[in-house]
C-alpha positions in Angstrom: 5.2 -32.0 -14.4 1.6 -30.6 -13.8 1.2 -26.9 -13.6 -0.4 -25.5 -10.5 -3.9 -24.2 -11.1 -4.3 -20.5 -11.8 -5.2 -18.4 -8.7 -7.8 -15.9 -9.7 -6.6 -13.3 -7.1 -2.9 -13.2 -8.2 -3.9 -10.9 -11.1 -7.6 -10.5 -11.2 -8.0 -8.4 -14.3 -5.6 -10.6 -16.4 -7.2 -13.8 -15.0 -10.7 -12.6 -15.8 -9.7 -11.3 -19.3 -8.4 -14.8 -20.1 -11.5 -16.4 -18.5 -13.9 -14.4 -20.6 -12.0 -15.0 -23.8 -11.9 -18.7 -23.2 -15.6 -18.9 -22.7 -16.6 -16.3 -25.2 -18.1 -14.1 -22.7 -19.0 -10.4 -22.8 -16.8 -8.1 -20.7 -19.7 -7.4 -18.1 -19.2 -10.9 -16.8 -15.8 -9.8 -15.3 -17.4 -7.0 -13.4 -20.0 -9.4 -12.1 -17.3 -11.7 -10.7 -15.5 -8.6 -9.2 -18.7 -7.6 -7.5 -19.2 -11.0 -5.9 -15.7 -11.2 -4.7 -15.4 -7.6 -3.1 -18.9 -6.4 -2.6 -21.2 -9.4 -2.1 -18.6 -11.4 -0.2 -18.9 -14.7 -1.9 -16.9 -17.8 -0.9 -17.4 -19.9 -4.1 -18.3 -19.8 -7.8 -21.5 -21.6 -7.0 -22.9 -18.6 -5.1 -22.4 -16.3 -8.2 -26.0 -17.0 -9.2 -26.2 -14.4 -12.1 -23.6 -16.6 -13.9 -25.0 -19.6 -15.9 -24.7 -22.8 -14.0 -22.5 -24.6 -16.4 -20.1 -21.7 -16.3 -19.9 -21.7 -12.6 -19.1 -25.4 -12.6 -16.4 -25.1 -15.2 -14.9 -22.0 -13.6 -14.7 -23.6 -10.2 -12.5 -26.3 -11.7 -10.2 -24.1 -13.7 -9.9 -20.9 -11.7 -9.8 -21.3 -7.9 -10.9 -18.5 -5.6 -8.9 -19.7 -2.5 -5.5 -21.1 -1.9 -5.7 -21.0 1.9 -7.4 -22.8 4.6 -8.3 -21.5 8.1 -6.1 -23.5 10.6 -7.4 -21.5 13.6 -9.8 -18.7 14.1 -9.7 -16.9 17.5 -11.9 -14.2 18.9 -11.6 -11.7 21.8 -14.2 -9.9 23.9 -13.2 -6.5 22.4 -14.3 -7.7 18.9 -10.8 -8.6 17.6 -10.6 -11.7 15.4 -7.6 -13.4 14.2 -6.9 -16.0 11.5 -4.1 -18.5 11.2 -4.0 -19.6 7.6 -2.4 -22.7 6.0 -1.0 -21.8 2.6 -1.2 -24.4 -0.3 2.3 -23.3 -1.3 3.5 -24.0 2.1 3.7 -22.2 5.5 1.3 -20.4 7.7 0.5 -16.7 8.1 -1.7 -14.6 10.4 -4.1 -11.8 9.7 -6.4 -9.8 12.0 -9.7 -7.9 12.2 -9.8 -5.2 14.7 -13.0 -3.4 15.6 -13.3 -0.1 17.3 -16.4 2.1 17.7 -16.5 3.2 14.2 -13.5 1.5 12.4 -13.1 -1.9 11.0 -9.4 -2.3 10.4 -7.7 -5.4 9.0 -4.0 -6.1 9.5 -2.3 -8.3 6.8 0.9 -10.2 6.3 3.3 -10.0 3.3 5.8 -12.8 4.1 5.9 -16.3 5.7 8.0 -15.3 8.7 10.3 -12.3 8.6 13.9 -11.6 7.9 14.5 -8.4 9.7 15.4 -10.1 13.0 13.7 -7.7 15.5 14.7 -9.4 18.8 11.4 -8.9 20.5 9.1 -10.0 17.7 7.4 -13.4 17.3 7.3 -13.1 13.5 11.0 -13.2 13.0 12.1 -15.9 15.4 12.4 -18.5 12.7 13.4 -16.2 9.9 11.7 -15.8 6.6 10.5 -18.6 4.4 9.3 -16.7 1.4 7.4 -13.7 0.0 3.6 -14.0 -0.3 2.1 -13.7 -3.7 -0.4 -11.0 -4.6 -3.2 -13.4 -4.5 -2.3 -14.6 -1.0 -2.3 -11.1 0.3 -5.6 -10.3 -1.4 -7.1 -13.5 0.0 -6.4 -12.3 3.5 -8.3 -9.2 2.9 -11.3 -11.1 1.6 -11.2 -13.7 4.4 -11.2 -11.0 7.0 -14.0 -9.2 5.3 -16.1 -12.4 5.5 -15.9 -12.1 9.3 -17.9 -8.8 9.2 -21.6 -8.7 9.8 -23.9 -7.5 6.9 -24.1 -4.0 8.4 -20.2 -3.7 8.8 -17.7 -2.4 6.2 -14.0 -2.5 6.1 -12.6 1.0 6.7 -8.8 0.7 7.1 -5.9 -1.6 6.0 -2.6 -1.8 7.9 0.2 -3.8 6.4 1.7 -4.6 9.8 1.4 -8.4 10.0 4.1 -11.0 9.5 7.0 -10.0 7.2 8.7 -6.8 5.9 6.2 -5.2 3.4 8.9 -3.1 1.6 10.9 -6.3 1.0 7.8 -7.6 -1.1 6.6 -4.6 -2.9 6.1 -6.3 -6.3 3.3 -8.4 -4.8 2.1 -5.8 -2.2 1.4 -2.9 -4.5 -1.0 -4.8 -6.8 -2.8 -6.2 -3.8 -3.2 -2.7 -2.3 -4.5 -1.5 -5.7 -7.4 -4.1 -5.2 -8.1 -2.6 -1.7 -8.1 0.9 -3.1 -10.1 0.4 -6.3 -13.7 1.5 -6.4 -14.6 -2.0 -7.8 -12.3 -3.5 -5.1 -12.6 -2.9 -1.5 -13.0 0.9 -2.2 -10.8 2.0 0.8 -9.3 5.4 0.6 -5.5 5.5 0.2 -5.2 7.7 3.2 -6.8 4.8 5.2 -4.1 2.3 4.1 -0.8 2.2 6.0 2.3 0.3 5.2 4.6 -0.4 8.1 8.3 -1.0 7.7 11.5 -1.2 9.7 12.8 1.3 7.2 14.4 0.2 3.9 15.4 3.6 2.3 15.6 2.3 -1.3 12.2 0.7 -1.1 10.8 3.9 0.5 12.3 5.9 -2.3 10.6 3.5 -4.8 7.3 3.9 -3.0 7.6 7.7 -3.3 8.2 7.4 -7.0 5.4 4.8 -7.7 2.6 5.1 -5.1 3.0 8.2 -3.1 -0.5 7.9 -1.8 -0.5 5.4 1.1 0.5 6.3 4.7 3.8 5.2 6.0 4.7 3.8 9.4 8.3 3.3 10.3 9.1 0.8 13.2 11.8 2.9 14.9 11.9 1.3 18.4 15.1 3.2 19.3 16.2 6.8 19.2 19.9 6.0 18.4 21.8 3.6 16.1 23.6 1.8 19.0 20.4 0.7 20.7 18.6 0.1 17.4 21.3 -2.1 16.1 20.6 -4.3 19.1 16.8 -4.3 18.7 16.5 -4.3 15.0 19.8 -6.0 13.7 19.3 -5.0 10.0 19.8 -1.3 11.1 23.4 -2.0 11.3 23.5 -2.0 7.5 21.2 1.1 7.2 21.4 3.6 10.0 18.8 6.0 11.2 20.0 8.9 9.2 19.3 7.2 5.8 15.8 6.1 7.1 14.8 9.6 8.4 16.1 11.1 5.1 14.0 8.8 2.9 10.9 9.3 5.3 11.3 13.2 4.8 11.5 12.7 1.1 8.3 10.6 1.1 6.5 13.2 3.2 7.5 15.9 0.7 6.2 13.9 -2.3 3.1 12.4 -0.7 2.1 15.0 1.9 1.2 12.1 4.2 2.4 12.6 7.8 5.0 9.9 8.8 4.1 7.7 11.8 7.0 6.3 13.8 6.2 3.2 15.7 8.0 2.6 19.0 7.5 -0.6 21.0 8.1 0.2 24.6 10.3 -2.4 26.3 10.7 -2.3 30.1 14.3 -1.3 31.0 15.5 -1.4 27.4 14.2 1.7 25.5 11.8 3.3 27.9 14.0 5.4 30.0 13.9 9.3 30.2 16.9 9.8 28.1 15.5 7.6 25.4 12.3 9.9 25.3 14.5 13.0 25.1 16.7 11.5 22.3 13.5 10.5 20.4 12.1 14.0 20.7 15.4 15.5 19.4 15.5 13.0 16.5 12.1 14.0 15.2 12.2 17.7 16.1 10.6 20.0 13.5 9.1 17.1 11.5 5.5 16.5 10.6 5.4 13.2 12.5 3.3 11.1 14.9 4.9 8.8 17.5 2.8 5.7 18.0 4.0 4.2 21.3 3.1 0.5 21.7 3.5 -0.9 25.2 5.0 -4.5 24.5 2.8 -7.4 24.1 4.9 -10.3 25.8 5.9 -13.3 23.7 6.3 -16.6 25.2 10.0 -17.6 25.3 11.3 -14.0 25.0 12.7 -12.0 28.0 11.1 -8.6 27.2 8.3 -7.1 29.4 5.8 -4.3 29.2 6.7 -1.1 31.3 4.5 -0.3 34.1 1.9 2.4 33.8 4.0 5.0 35.6 6.9 4.5 33.2 4.6 4.7 30.2 3.1 7.9 31.5 6.5 9.5 32.2 7.6 8.5 28.6 4.6 10.1 27.2 4.9 13.3 29.2 8.5 13.8 28.1 7.7 13.5 24.4 4.6 15.8 24.6 6.6 18.3 26.7 9.0 18.4 23.8 6.3 19.1 21.3 6.1 15.7 19.8 2.7 14.3 18.7 2.2 11.1 20.6 -0.4 8.4 20.5 -0.4 5.4 22.9 -1.9 2.4 21.1 -4.7 0.8 22.9 -4.1 -2.9 23.3 -6.5 -5.3 21.6 -6.6 -9.0 21.3 -4.1 -9.8 24.0 -5.9 -13.1 24.9 -5.9 -14.3 21.4 -2.2 -13.7 20.7 -3.0 -10.8 18.4 0.5 -9.4 17.9 2.0 -10.5 14.6 3.5 -14.0 14.7 2.1 -15.0 18.2 -0.7 -17.2 17.1 1.5 -19.2 14.7 4.2 -19.5 17.4 1.7 -20.5 20.1 0.3 -23.3 17.9 3.8 -24.5 17.0 4.6 -24.7 20.7 1.4 -26.5 21.5 2.2 -29.1 18.8 5.7 -29.6 20.2 4.3 -30.0 23.8 
């Protein structure tokens, strides 16, 4: 059996330490490679021109930089770009670059598919295949950075793509370290957000180990009965445990918790839902990020009309809840997580 080639991005410091020892190199060579990867946006060893030519040739053969290939690259008029990536180890994932007036935000995935079973989400329709490696997560960040112009710089990372991030913390946390490090992408921890359906034990672990990143909890319902229908895993957890862990995380980190709420017409968008949600979060340092649904082909859910959205917002604000309605980006390129992978699969079937 032939071992798979080492992927540099899986454990960069360890891989570079082994690389320098193997070739008898001074330590500064490792920093040169890091600079090429994270600051100078290289795509191959050959471009690292401050390394000797023979070293570049040997390194390209023994220490691959990339283990993905771009299966599809889509762009929207609002500056949003999305990549569908084929993975050498199998499967496809999606990642997104979102542009606003001053922000350059990337949205990355942590699993091939998702096992949480949210009934309205394209990512989980086929379940979860596997966790991504640290290298596969870092590679998404670097590939998206390559889409930027020379004058652009990444400003924010949101772990809101395919998969449940807290089900893959062992791989995710080292990847986010690379995003945060000064010799990595150098993105402030307060500009890195981890999104989760709410896994209390993992939230508690995050509080113990890395109480620096922002936390966004995908709530989608104000009571257990409705949430059990929309987010089936909730049946084994319950909102009370999630809210308690979120409160504990806030106490340790000082980071305000964001509660994501996908608004589904006729399902969770009624006045009583808004009132229940306001009561659930009363007295907490929290922000409710309301996301009018981005329809998925083959699913029955719809986006509420503007009048219903406005009423939902008014009721929350009237109750003293901080509310933000997410501006929709990338609708025409299937920018919601899992949509591009699904649309390509449907096209292939047709």
